[in-house]
C-alpha positions as CSV (number, residue, x, y, z in Angstrom):
1,X,0.0,0.0,0.0
2,X,1.3,3.5,-0.9
3,X,2.1,5.8,1.9
4,X,1.0,9.4,2.3
5,X,4.5,10.5,1.1
6,X,4.1,8.7,-2.2
7,X,4.4,11.1,-5.2
8,X,2.0,10.9,-8.1
9,X,4.2,11.3,-11.2
10,X,7.5,9.7,-11.9
11,X,8.4,10.9,-15.4
12,X,7.1,12.7,-18.5
13,X,7.8,12.0,-22.2
14,X,6.9,14.1,-25.2
15,X,7.6,13.2,-28.8
16,X,7.3,15.7,-31.6
17,X,6.6,18.7,-29.4
18,X,6.0,21.7,-31.7
19,X,6.8,19.2,-34.5
20,X,10.5,18.7,-33.7
21,X,11.3,18.3,-30.0
22,X,11.5,15.1,-28.0
23,X,11.7,15.4,-24.3
24,X,12.1,13.0,-21.4
25,X,11.8,14.5,-17.9
26,X,12.8,12.3,-15.0
27,X,11.0,13.2,-11.8
28,X,12.5,10.3,-9.7
29,X,16.2,11.0,-9.5
30,X,19.2,8.7,-9.7
31,X,18.3,6.6,-6.7
32,X,16.5,3.6,-8.0
33,X,15.2,2.8,-4.5
34,X,12.9,5.8,-4.6
35,X,9.9,3.7,-5.4
36,X,7.7,6.3,-3.7
37,X,8.9,9.1,-5.9
38,X,10.1,12.6,-5.1
39,X,8.2,15.3,-3.3
40,X,10.0,18.0,-5.2
41,X,11.2,18.2,-8.8
42,X,12.9,21.4,-10.2
43,X,12.6,21.6,-14.0
44,X,15.5,23.5,-15.5
45,X,16.5,24.2,-19.1
46,X,17.0,26.9,-21.7
47,X,14.3,29.4,-22.6
48,X,12.0,27.6,-25.0
49,X,13.1,24.2,-23.9
50,X,9.4,23.2,-23.1
51,X,9.2,23.6,-19.3
52,X,6.1,25.7,-19.3
53,X,4.4,23.6,-22.0
54,X,5.2,20.4,-20.1
55,X,3.6,21.8,-16.9
56,X,0.5,22.9,-18.7
57,X,0.1,19.6,-20.6
58,X,0.4,17.7,-17.3
59,X,-2.2,20.0,-15.7
60,X,-4.7,19.5,-18.5
61,X,-4.0,15.8,-18.8
62,X,-4.6,15.0,-15.1
63,X,-7.5,17.4,-14.4
64,X,-10.9,15.6,-14.4
65,X,-13.2,18.5,-14.8
66,X,-14.9,18.1,-18.2
67,X,-16.4,21.5,-18.5
68,X,-13.3,23.9,-18.7
69,X,-11.6,22.7,-21.9
70,X,-8.8,20.5,-20.6
71,X,-9.1,18.0,-23.5
72,X,-9.4,20.9,-26.0
73,X,-6.1,22.4,-24.8
74,X,-4.4,19.0,-25.3
75,X,-5.8,18.8,-28.8
76,X,-4.5,22.2,-29.6
77,X,-1.0,21.7,-28.3
78,X,1.2,20.4,-31.1
79,X,2.9,17.0,-30.3
80,X,2.9,13.4,-31.5
81,X,2.7,11.6,-28.2
82,X,2.7,12.7,-24.5
83,X,3.3,10.0,-21.9
84,X,2.9,10.3,-18.1
85,X,4.4,7.6,-16.0
86,X,2.9,7.4,-12.5
87,X,4.8,6.2,-9.4
88,X,2.2,3.5,-8.8
89,X,3.0,1.9,-12.2
90,X,0.3,3.3,-14.5
91,X,1.2,4.7,-17.9
92,X,-1.0,7.4,-19.5
93,X,-0.3,8.1,-23.2
94,X,-1.9,10.7,-25.4
95,X,-1.4,10.0,-29.1
96,X,-2.4,12.5,-31.9
97,X,-4.2,10.6,-34.6
98,X,-4.4,13.1,-37.5
99,X,-1.4,15.4,-37.1
100,X,0.2,17.3,-34.3
101,X,-3.1,19.3,-33.6
102,X,-6.6,17.9,-33.3
103,X,-8.0,14.4,-32.6
104,X,-6.2,12.1,-30.1
105,X,-6.5,9.0,-28.1
106,X,-5.6,8.5,-24.5
107,X,-4.5,5.0,-23.4
108,X,-4.0,3.9,-19.8
109,X,-1.9,0.8,-19.1
110,X,-0.8,-0.9,-16.0
111,X,2.0,-3.5,-15.7
112,X,2.1,-3.8,-19.4
113,X,-1.6,-4.4,-19.8
114,X,-3.9,-2.0,-21.5
115,X,-6.8,-0.9,-19.2
116,X,-8.6,1.2,-21.9
117,X,-8.3,3.6,-24.8
118,X,-10.5,6.6,-25.1
119,X,-10.9,8.7,-28.3
120,X,-11.4,12.5,-28.6
121,X,-12.4,13.5,-32.1
122,X,-11.8,17.0,-33.6
123,X,-15.2,18.6,-34.3
124,X,-13.9,21.9,-35.7
125,X,-13.2,25.3,-34.1
126,X,-10.4,23.7,-32.1
127,X,-12.8,21.6,-30.1
128,X,-12.9,17.8,-29.5
129,X,-15.7,15.5,-28.7
130,X,-15.5,12.4,-26.4
131,X,-16.0,9.1,-28.3
132,X,-16.5,5.5,-27.2
133,X,-13.9,3.6,-25.2
134,X,-12.1,0.4,-26.1
135,X,-10.2,-2.1,-24.0
136,X,-10.9,-4.4,-21.1
137,X,-12.7,-1.7,-19.1
138,X,-15.1,-1.0,-22.0
139,X,-16.4,-4.6,-21.6
140,X,-18.5,-4.4,-18.4
141,X,-18.4,-8.2,-18.2
142,X,-14.6,-8.3,-17.8
143,X,-12.7,-7.9,-14.5
144,X,-11.8,-4.2,-14.1
145,X,-8.1,-3.5,-13.6
146,X,-9.3,-0.6,-11.4
147,X,-10.2,-3.3,-8.9
148,X,-6.5,-3.9,-8.2
149,X,-5.8,-0.5,-6.8
150,X,-8.9,1.6,-6.1
151,X,-9.3,1.0,-2.4
152,X,-5.6,1.3,-1.9
153,X,-5.6,4.7,-3.5
154,X,-8.4,6.0,-1.5
155,X,-7.1,4.8,1.8
156,X,-3.7,6.4,1.1
157,X,-4.8,9.7,-0.3
158,X,-8.0,10.4,1.6
159,X,-10.1,10.8,-1.5
160,X,-13.8,10.4,-1.0
161,X,-15.2,10.3,-4.6
162,X,-15.6,6.5,-4.7
163,X,-15.8,4.4,-1.6
164,X,-15.7,0.8,-3.0
165,X,-15.0,-1.1,-6.2
166,X,-18.8,-1.6,-6.5
167,X,-19.2,2.2,-6.6
168,X,-16.7,2.4,-9.3
169,X,-18.3,-0.3,-11.5
170,X,-21.7,1.4,-11.0
171,X,-20.4,4.7,-12.1
172,X,-18.5,3.3,-15.0
173,X,-21.7,1.6,-16.2
174,X,-23.5,4.9,-16.2
175,X,-20.6,6.9,-17.9
176,X,-19.3,6.6,-21.4
177,X,-16.0,8.5,-20.6
178,X,-13.8,6.1,-18.7
179,X,-10.8,8.5,-18.7
180,X,-12.6,11.0,-16.5
181,X,-13.6,8.3,-14.1
182,X,-10.0,7.0,-14.1
183,X,-8.7,10.5,-13.2
184,X,-11.0,10.6,-10.2
185,X,-9.3,7.6,-8.8
186,X,-6.0,9.6,-8.8
187,X,-7.5,12.2,-6.4
188,X,-8.3,15.9,-7.0
189,X,-6.8,17.5,-10.1
190,X,-3.5,19.4,-10.0
191,X,-3.1,23.0,-9.1
192,X,-1.1,25.2,-11.5
193,X,0.4,28.5,-10.3
194,X,1.2,30.1,-13.7
195,X,3.7,32.8,-14.5
196,X,0.8,35.3,-14.5
197,X,0.5,34.5,-10.7
198,X,-3.0,33.2,-11.1
199,X,-3.9,29.9,-9.5
200,X,-5.7,27.4,-11.8
201,X,-7.3,24.1,-10.8
202,X,-10.6,22.2,-10.9
203,X,-12.7,23.5,-8.0
204,X,-10.9,26.9,-7.8
205,X,-13.4,29.6,-8.7
206,X,-12.5,31.7,-11.7
207,X,-11.9,35.4,-11.2
208,X,-15.1,36.1,-13.1
209,X,-17.2,33.9,-10.8
210,X,-19.9,35.9,-8.9
211,X,-18.5,34.9,-5.5
212,X,-15.0,35.9,-6.4
213,X,-16.2,39.2,-7.8
214,X,-18.2,39.9,-4.6
215,X,-15.1,39.1,-2.4
216,X,-12.9,41.5,-4.5
217,X,-15.6,44.2,-4.6
218,X,-15.8,44.1,-0.8
219,X,-12.1,44.5,-0.5
220,X,-12.0,47.2,-3.3
221,X,-14.2,49.5,-1.2
222,X,-11.0,50.4,0.6
223,X,-8.8,50.5,-2.5
224,X,-10.1,50.1,-6.1
225,X,-6.6,49.1,-7.3
226,X,-6.9,45.6,-5.9
227,X,-9.7,44.5,-8.3
228,X,-7.0,43.5,-10.8
229,X,-3.5,42.1,-10.9
230,X,-1.4,40.6,-8.1
231,X,-3.1,42.6,-5.3
232,X,-6.5,41.1,-6.5
233,X,-5.0,37.6,-6.6
234,X,-3.5,38.0,-3.1
235,X,-6.8,39.3,-1.7
236,X,-8.6,36.3,-3.1
237,X,-6.0,33.9,-1.8
238,X,-6.3,35.5,1.7
239,X,-10.0,35.0,1.7
240,X,-9.8,31.4,0.4
241,X,-7.2,30.5,3.1
242,X,-9.4,32.1,5.7
243,X,-12.4,30.0,4.6
244,X,-10.3,26.8,4.6
245,X,-8.9,27.5,8.1
246,X,-12.4,28.2,9.3
247,X,-13.6,24.8,8.0
248,X,-10.7,23.1,9.8
249,X,-11.5,24.9,13.1
250,X,-15.2,23.9,12.8
251,X,-14.1,20.3,12.3
252,X,-12.1,20.7,15.5
253,X,-15.3,21.1,17.3
254,X,-14.3,23.9,19.7
255,X,-17.7,25.6,19.8
256,X,-18.4,24.5,23.4
257,X,-15.1,25.4,24.9
258,X,-15.7,29.2,25.4
259,X,-17.9,28.8,28.6
260,X,-16.3,25.8,30.1
261,X,-13.8,27.7,32.2
262,X,-16.6,29.6,34.1
263,X,-18.7,26.5,34.5
264,X,-16.0,24.5,36.1
265,X,-14.7,27.4,38.2
266,X,-18.2,27.6,39.6
267,X,-18.3,23.9,40.4
268,X,-15.0,24.1,42.1
269,X,-16.0,27.0,44.2
270,X,-19.1,25.2,45.5
271,X,-17.0,22.1,46.3
272,X,-14.5,24.3,48.3
273,X,-17.4,25.7,50.3
274,X,-19.3,22.5,51.0
275,X,-19.1,20.6,54.3
276,X,-18.9,17.2,52.5
277,X,-16.0,15.2,53.9
278,X,-15.3,12.7,51.0
279,X,-11.6,11.8,51.1
280,X,-9.3,10.6,48.3
281,X,-5.6,9.7,47.9
282,X,-5.2,11.7,44.7
283,X,-2.2,14.0,45.1
284,X,-2.4,17.7,44.4
285,X,0.9,17.5,42.5
286,X,-0.4,15.2,39.8
287,X,-3.4,17.4,39.2
288,X,-1.3,20.6,39.2
289,X,1.1,19.1,36.6
290,X,-1.7,18.1,34.3
291,X,-3.4,21.5,34.7
292,X,-0.2,23.3,33.9
293,X,0.4,21.1,30.8
294,X,-3.1,21.6,29.4
295,X,-3.0,25.3,30.2
296,X,0.3,25.8,28.4
297,X,-1.1,24.3,25.2
298,X,-4.3,26.3,25.3
299,X,-2.3,29.5,25.6
300,X,-0.3,28.4,22.5
301,X,-3.5,27.7,20.6
302,X,-5.2,30.9,21.8
303,X,-2.5,32.9,19.9
304,X,-4.3,31.8,16.7
305,X,-7.8,32.3,18.2
306,X,-8.4,28.5,18.1
307,X,-9.6,28.2,21.7
308,X,-9.6,30.3,24.8
309,X,-6.7,29.8,27.3
310,X,-7.4,28.0,30.6
311,X,-7.2,30.5,33.5
312,X,-4.7,28.3,35.4
313,X,-4.2,30.8,38.2
314,X,-7.9,30.9,39.0
315,X,-8.2,27.1,39.1
316,X,-5.0,26.8,41.2
317,X,-6.1,29.3,43.8
318,X,-9.3,27.4,44.4
319,X,-7.6,24.1,44.5
320,X,-5.0,25.4,47.0
321,X,-7.9,26.4,49.3
322,X,-9.6,23.0,49.0
323,X,-8.8,20.8,52.1
324,X,-7.5,17.3,51.6
325,X,-10.8,15.8,52.7
326,X,-12.5,17.3,49.8
327,X,-9.8,17.2,47.2
328,X,-10.9,13.9,45.8
329,X,-14.2,15.5,44.7
330,X,-12.2,18.4,43.1
331,X,-10.1,15.9,41.2
332,X,-13.3,14.1,40.0
333,X,-14.6,17.4,38.6
334,X,-11.3,18.5,37.1
335,X,-10.3,15.3,35.3
336,X,-13.3,15.4,32.9
337,X,-12.7,19.1,32.2
338,X,-9.0,18.4,31.4
339,X,-10.1,15.4,29.3
340,X,-12.4,17.6,27.2
341,X,-9.7,20.3,26.8
342,X,-7.1,17.7,25.6
343,X,-9.6,16.2,23.1
344,X,-10.1,19.7,21.6
345,X,-6.3,20.3,21.6
346,X,-5.8,17.0,19.7
347,X,-8.6,17.8,17.2
348,X,-7.0,21.2,16.5
349,X,-3.4,20.1,16.5
350,X,-3.1,19.9,12.7
351,X,-4.5,23.4,12.1
352,X,-2.4,24.8,15.0
353,X,0.8,23.4,13.5
354,X,-0.1,24.7,10.0
355,X,-0.8,28.2,11.3
356,X,2.5,28.1,13.3
357,X,4.4,27.1,10.2
358,X,2.7,29.6,8.0
359,X,3.3,32.6,10.2
360,X,6.8,31.5,11.1
361,X,7.7,31.2,7.4
362,X,6.1,34.5,6.4
363,X,8.0,36.2,9.3
364,X,11.2,34.6,8.2
365,X,10.9,36.4,4.9
366,X,9.6,39.6,6.4
367,X,12.3,39.8,9.2
368,X,14.4,42.4,7.5
369,X,11.5,44.8,6.8
370,X,10.1,45.0,10.3
371,X,6.7,43.7,9.2
372,X,5.1,41.0,11.2
373,X,2.4,38.5,10.2
374,X,-0.1,37.0,12.6
375,X,-3.2,34.8,12.2
376,X,-6.4,34.8,14.1
377,X,-9.1,32.2,13.2
378,X,-11.8,34.9,13.5
379,X,-9.9,37.5,11.3
380,X,-7.6,35.6,9.1
381,X,-4.0,36.6,8.2
382,X,-2.8,40.1,9.1
383,X,0.4,41.8,8.3
384,X,1.4,44.7,10.6
385,X,3.9,47.5,9.9
386,X,6.8,48.4,12.2
387,X,4.3,50.7,13.9
388,X,1.9,47.8,14.4
389,X,-0.6,49.3,11.8
390,X,-2.5,46.7,9.7
391,X,-1.4,46.6,6.1
392,X,-3.4,45.8,3.0
393,X,-2.1,43.9,0.0
394,X,-1.5,47.1,-1.9
395,X,0.7,48.4,0.9
396,X,3.2,45.5,0.4
397,X,6.1,45.4,-2.0
398,X,5.9,43.3,-5.2
399,X,8.2,40.7,-3.6
400,X,6.2,40.6,-0.4
401,X,3.0,40.1,-2.4
402,X,4.6,37.3,-4.5
403,X,5.9,35.4,-1.5
404,X,2.5,35.7,0.3
405,X,0.7,34.5,-2.8
406,X,3.0,31.5,-3.1
407,X,2.7,30.5,0.6
408,X,-1.1,31.0,0.8
409,X,-1.7,29.0,-2.4
410,X,0.5,26.2,-1.0
411,X,-1.7,26.0,2.1
412,X,-4.7,25.7,-0.2
413,X,-2.9,23.0,-2.3
414,X,-2.0,20.9,0.7
415,X,-5.7,20.6,1.6
416,X,-6.9,20.0,-2.0
417,X,-4.5,18.3,-4.4
418,X,-1.7,15.7,-4.6
419,X,0.1,17.7,-7.3
420,X,1.1,21.4,-7.3
421,X,2.7,22.8,-10.5
422,X,4.5,26.1,-10.3
423,X,6.0,28.1,-13.1
424,X,8.9,30.4,-12.2
425,X,8.1,31.0,-8.5
426,X,11.2,33.3,-8.2
427,X,9.5,36.2,-10.0
428,X,10.0,39.5,-8.1
429,X,11.9,37.7,-5.3
430,X,15.3,38.8,-4.2
431,X,18.3,36.4,-4.1
432,X,17.9,35.7,-0.3
433,X,14.2,34.9,-0.6
434,X,14.8,32.7,-3.6
435,X,17.2,30.6,-1.4
436,X,14.5,30.3,1.3
437,X,11.6,29.6,-1.0
438,X,11.6,25.9,-1.6
439,X,12.2,25.0,2.1
440,X,9.2,27.1,3.0
441,X,7.0,25.3,0.5
442,X,8.1,21.9,1.8
443,X,7.6,23.0,5.4
444,X,4.0,24.0,4.7
445,X,3.2,20.6,3.1
446,X,5.0,18.4,5.6
447,X,3.1,15.3,6.3
448,X,0.8,15.7,3.2
449,X,1.0,13.9,-0.1
450,X,1.6,17.1,-2.2
451,X,4.2,16.7,-4.9
452,X,5.8,19.9,-6.3
453,X,6.9,20.1,-9.9
454,X,8.5,23.6,-10.4
455,X,9.9,25.1,-13.5
456,X,12.6,27.7,-12.7
457,X,15.5,29.7,-14.1
458,X,16.8,30.6,-10.6
459,X,20.4,29.5,-9.8
460,X,19.6,30.1,-6.1
461,X,16.7,27.8,-6.2
462,X,18.5,25.1,-8.2
463,X,21.8,25.1,-6.3
464,X,20.0,24.8,-3.0
465,X,18.2,21.5,-4.0
466,X,20.6,19.7,-6.3
467,X,19.0,16.3,-5.4
468,X,15.7,17.5,-6.9
469,X,16.9,18.7,-10.3
470,X,15.1,17.5,-13.5
471,X,16.7,18.6,-16.8
472,X,14.4,19.6,-19.6
473,X,16.4,19.2,-22.8
474,X,15.8,17.6,-26.2
475,X,16.8,14.0,-26.8
476,X,17.0,12.1,-30.0
477,X,14.0,10.0,-29.2
478,X,11.9,10.1,-26.0
479,X,12.8,6.5,-25.3
480,X,16.5,7.4,-24.8
481,X,16.6,7.8,-21.0
């Protein structure tokens, strides 16, 4: 079974790109034991070598949404064959059938056996139409090769589109387009952060969508300049991350924690004043230690507005006044309270770690400027000036906007996709920030299955991660690798 660290793509091959280029891009590295693939691949090569085209082809090829023109973009990109090799052993090959532009087939194989072939026919005006499938999966009476790996994929990547093999067969029976169904088994489609600094991906709302326009219009009441360009993209990213974090907090189920301090303080006060003489051997020291431990964590989480801190001093004062004869009752009351707090802390540990990493990484970049970033679950991310004044996106330098945009979109990617494609992330970043960039992206996705494939010209980015380099240069034939 694949682990959460298993990468998705192991290599790419393109024959006849623009009519004359053959490329082989290795995303695994020299170590043949890297069966799980590589979290990070840095594509480098001369201008015009095909880096950006390869990223866009990969994005369109692995994106399942059938309503935004992915297959049409593939049809209109000139090549003879485009092959994607997956770490799990699948091979996806696109073959143009009537020249470098237009109709094509996509064939998916596993372990040398064809799973299916799907045809997309040119219907004019640059558009293609999905045709019937051929291969073992097209025959509903044959054993589906999906059966071998579907449950494994879902358990390792947390995808909830199809729960069982039966679900898959049922949906295949009702769908003519097997390739789209196949893509769903890989997880959510890739994200692409293009050189225009816009984020593209299935499920990401277009800048023209009504909700995005409303979000930007609300922000533009303060400054109309943020409706377009990088400030607008950054404003949208800030709002999307805020919504994502809010969802994580709600899932942490902290809604009942706000009044629990006062409730339990009142109970303890009544116990301290009662004449009950129930005795117990529970020591004060053990309860103090546990109270201190939980209180310390709630203080850390309260920095991000995730839960209120325990008022340890108030609890300690009452416990100190409680006589030994009644302390057993106090312990009986306190233990469920601390259990509940620890359960909430555990449920929120993931989002707390993410927010800590996000703010620490931003402040590592901003350290020389005196600006400081903080995050409150109720307000979202804020950047403060040296005078502690809140700053808007338009108040930041171009480099600061770019690094925030990169880091925020990485937070969104870790929660949404197994593959994040980035074109020239070094744009507008100084040399020092270029050196820090990749380690920040990896830190923000630690423990997640996100694979980065990044096209870059930056010597600073490349020399800092030599083990992750993937050359993009022509070969005589794509099979010479």
